[in-house]
FINUNU-324738 format. One line per field, with one value per residue (C-alpha): y, z, x; residue number from 1. Coordinates in Angstrom, 3 decimals, always signed. Layout:
BEGIN
Y	[Y,...]
Z	[Z,...]
X	[X,...]
n	[NUM,...]
! end
This chain:
BEGIN
Y	[+0.000,+3.467,+5.817,+9.161,+10.914,+14.297,+14.421,+14.145,+16.672,+19.143,+18.593,+19.149,+22.355,+23.708,+22.873,+23.821,+27.222,+27.798,+26.685,+28.896,+31.943,+31.334,+30.191,+31.231,+34.447,+36.603,+35.472,+33.934,+34.479,+32.466,+30.215,+31.058,+28.330,+26.530,+23.431,+20.710,+17.175,+14.796,+11.216,+8.052,+6.048,+2.398,+0.991,-2.045,-1.414,-3.399,-2.142,-2.258,-1.586,-1.491,-2.865,-5.950,-6.962,-5.796,-7.062,-5.437,-2.852,-1.583,+2.151,+4.269,+7.954,+10.678,+13.868,+16.034,+18.283,+21.377,+23.112,+26.204,+27.379,+24.269,+22.336,+19.844,+18.602,+14.852,+12.339,+8.660,+5.555,+2.282,-1.046,-3.582,-7.336,-6.587,-4.701,-1.350,+1.429,+4.965,+7.758,+11.259,+14.487,+16.534,+17.896,+16.798,+18.605,+17.331,+18.118,+17.173,+15.854,+17.921,+16.862,+13.203,+11.232,+11.063,+12.991,+13.206,+13.679,+14.623,+14.321,+15.083,+14.076,+14.241,+11.371,+9.087,+5.684,+2.546,-0.051,-3.156,-6.146,-4.087,-1.464,+0.954,+4.220,+6.210,+7.597,+8.117,+11.179,+10.069,+11.964,+10.301,+11.805,+10.368,+10.529,+8.806,+8.609,+8.258,+7.290,+9.190,+7.483,+9.310,+8.932,+10.559,+7.327,+7.226,+4.211,+4.991,+3.569,+5.256,+5.342,+6.882,+7.244,+7.371,+8.816,+11.237,+13.855,+13.317,+14.671,+11.504,+9.974,+7.216,+7.796,+4.651,+5.268,+2.891,+2.701,+1.715,+0.948,+0.876,+0.543,+2.771,+3.176,+6.597,+7.072,+10.510,+11.176,+13.888,+16.687]
Z	[+0.000,-0.843,+1.951,+2.003,+4.826,+5.544,+2.370,+4.125,+6.828,+4.189,+2.140,+5.213,+6.108,+2.549,+1.847,+5.400,+5.102,+1.778,+3.248,+6.290,+4.099,+1.863,+4.352,+7.884,+7.908,+6.130,+8.369,+11.812,+12.100,+10.741,+13.752,+15.706,+18.161,+17.181,+17.946,+15.300,+15.321,+17.555,+16.489,+18.004,+15.413,+15.446,+12.887,+11.929,+10.328,+8.296,+8.910,+6.566,+7.296,+4.441,+2.081,+4.279,+6.314,+9.889,+11.593,+12.386,+14.864,+16.313,+16.601,+18.542,+17.654,+18.963,+17.107,+20.138,+18.677,+18.933,+16.059,+15.334,+11.887,+9.683,+11.944,+14.140,+17.351,+17.716,+19.807,+19.318,+20.466,+18.873,+19.805,+17.359,+17.284,+17.888,+21.119,+19.514,+21.231,+19.989,+21.587,+20.204,+19.666,+16.511,+13.948,+10.994,+8.193,+6.102,+2.479,+1.120,-2.459,-4.155,-3.248,-2.904,+0.362,+0.030,+2.143,+2.174,+5.523,+6.130,+9.591,+11.316,+14.901,+17.234,+19.647,+21.838,+20.530,+22.249,+19.885,+21.999,+19.849,+16.672,+14.694,+16.157,+14.619,+16.109,+19.314,+21.419,+19.574,+16.347,+13.984,+12.261,+9.194,+6.656,+4.276,+4.397,+1.974,+3.842,+2.873,+5.051,+5.809,+6.341,+10.129,+9.832,+10.434,+8.337,+6.787,+5.552,+3.829,+4.363,+4.544,+7.093,+7.762,+11.056,+11.401,+13.517,+10.793,+11.268,+14.826,+15.648,+13.861,+12.341,+10.742,+8.972,+8.918,+9.234,+6.673,+7.498,+5.431,+7.328,+7.341,+9.856,+11.276,+12.782,+14.910,+15.957,+19.696,+21.734,+22.698]
X	[+0.000,+1.381,+2.452,+0.673,+2.597,+0.989,-1.123,-4.504,-3.558,-2.333,-5.489,-7.682,-5.838,-5.991,-9.648,-10.666,-9.015,-10.767,-14.134,-13.553,-12.865,-15.873,-18.504,-17.549,-15.475,-18.094,-20.985,-20.282,-16.511,-13.599,-13.098,-16.238,-17.267,-20.446,-22.486,-22.634,-23.986,-22.019,-21.218,-19.818,-17.938,-16.928,-14.542,-12.524,-9.136,-6.637,-3.083,-0.093,+3.534,+6.072,+3.410,+2.873,-0.178,+0.323,-2.828,-6.139,-7.339,-10.570,-11.068,-13.543,-13.891,-16.166,-16.992,-17.742,-20.447,-18.227,-16.481,-14.447,-15.433,-15.512,-13.101,-15.001,-13.346,-12.853,-10.958,-10.320,-8.526,-7.510,-5.984,-4.569,-4.125,-0.411,-1.262,-0.487,-2.419,-3.093,-5.174,-5.488,-7.372,-7.825,-10.197,-12.274,-14.030,-16.950,-17.760,-21.185,-21.111,-23.804,-27.336,-26.356,-26.294,-22.485,-20.028,-16.216,-14.540,-10.911,-9.367,-6.057,-5.319,-2.324,-1.879,+0.148,+1.227,+2.467,+3.911,+3.191,+4.230,+3.739,+5.619,+8.155,+6.952,+9.843,+8.374,+5.264,+3.879,+2.210,-0.070,-3.016,-4.670,-7.049,-9.950,-13.321,-16.236,-19.528,-23.043,-25.549,-28.865,-32.169,-31.619,-28.145,-26.249,-23.073,-21.418,-17.947,-14.895,-11.577,-7.837,-5.505,-1.806,+0.065,+3.553,+5.558,+6.173,+9.925,+10.074,+12.085,+15.077,+12.943,+9.544,+8.333,+4.553,+1.618,-1.203,-4.770,-7.888,-11.165,-14.931,-16.731,-20.221,-21.006,-24.110,-25.436,-25.587,-27.294,-24.928]
n	[1,2,3,4,5,6,7,8,9,10,11,12,13,14,15,16,17,18,19,20,21,22,23,24,25,26,27,28,29,30,31,32,33,34,35,36,37,38,39,40,41,42,43,44,45,46,47,48,49,50,51,52,53,54,55,56,57,58,59,60,61,62,63,64,65,66,67,68,69,70,71,72,73,74,75,76,77,78,79,80,81,82,83,84,85,86,87,88,89,90,91,92,93,94,95,96,97,98,99,100,101,102,103,104,105,106,107,108,109,110,111,112,113,114,115,116,117,118,119,120,121,122,123,124,125,126,127,128,129,130,131,132,133,134,135,136,137,138,139,140,141,142,143,144,145,146,147,148,149,150,151,152,153,154,155,156,157,158,159,160,161,162,163,164,165,166,167,168,169,170,171,172,173,174,175]
! end
């Protein structure tokens, strides 16, 4: 599987800044706090390291229901079949695809990583960014397919990166 390093994070920042300038700055304020729909998300991931299968992981993520401009706050945690553990906080941004029930979500999160019996990613601070295409049901449940990348952005001497493909179910919660 190809490594994508900071591509998703850069894409989120670029498109989010554009969205902020077009849709938030002129009306409510560029990074004005606001309430948005909160979600609990459950996903199953397939991990790859150096183009080889590296086990599976389960991931829980919560979109908190709070945003600053288009950037929605979220936190998450995962554990893999290799006892790798990651927990982090960050932001996501959603883009509706026309009038369809499809949505594209970009996310970037900073977290703490423990390698367990898995991959040494260089150190305990690891960044996770990705993209997900979601189908939104009439009850606002979301079923998504996505890809994310974990690495330390070269803050340590080694920075190998871990790739993940996933399927995710996101359920709205009261906030």
